[in-house]
N, C-alpha and C positions, 0 to 999 in steps of 0.2 A: 758640901758634898751631897749630890743627889744620888739616888739609888743606882743610877746607871752612868752618871757623869760626875766629874770633879771640875769645879771652876776655881781659878785663882784670880781674884780681883784686887789689884793693888790699892792701898789707901790713897795714893796720889791721884787716883781717879774718883775717889769718893766725893760726892757733892753734898748730900744731906740725907737725913732720915726723918721719918714722920710716922705717927701711928699712936696706938694706945695699948691697953692691956691685952687685947685679943688679936691685934694685927699690927705689924711693923713693916714699913717699906724702906728699903735702903736703896738710894739712887746713886749709881756710878755713871761715869761718862758714857759707857757702852752697854750697861746692863742695869735692869731693875731686879732687886731681890725682895720677895714678899714672904714673910714668915707669919703663919697663923697658928694660934694656940691659946695659951693662958699665961698670965703673969709676965707678959712681955715688956712691961715698963722697965724691968731690970735690964733687958736687952738694950733698950734705948740708952740707959745710963752707961752700959759697957761700950756702946758705939761712940757716945759722946767723949768718953775717955780714951778711945782707940784701944780698948782692951779686948775687943772681939778677935779671937784667933781663927775661929771657924764655926760652921754650923753643919750638922748632918741631918738629912731628911730621915725621919723615923720610918722604920719598917712597919708594916700593917700590924704585926703582933705588938710592937712597942706602943703604938697609939692607944691601945686599950688599957694599958697600965700606966698612962700618963698621970702625973701629979699636978700640984697647984701651979708650978712654973714649968712650962714645957712648950716645945715647938711641935705642933701636930702636922703641919703641912709647910713645905718649903718650895717656892717656885722661883726660877731664874728666867728672865726674859730679856733677849737682846733688844736694845733700843734701835729702832729704825730711824735713820736720818732723813 
C-alpha cells in the first residue's frame, strides 16, 4: 500500500527478488516494487518463503521513529513493454 494507492500483485506474476540489507527489489511480470530501509534481509527471506502478505509505505512521521528493521520508502513502478 502506498499512501495514495493500493496495489494487489498476485504471486503467480512474481518473477524474482534481489537486494540486500538496505534495498530490496521485487520483480513481477507487470510491476517492479522497490523497498528501501534497514534490516531488509528478513524481507528477502519472507519473499522466498512466500510469507509476504503486504507492505505499507510509511508516513513521514513514522520514518523518524524507525527501528533496526524497517521499510522507509516504498516505490511501485509499472514495467513498460
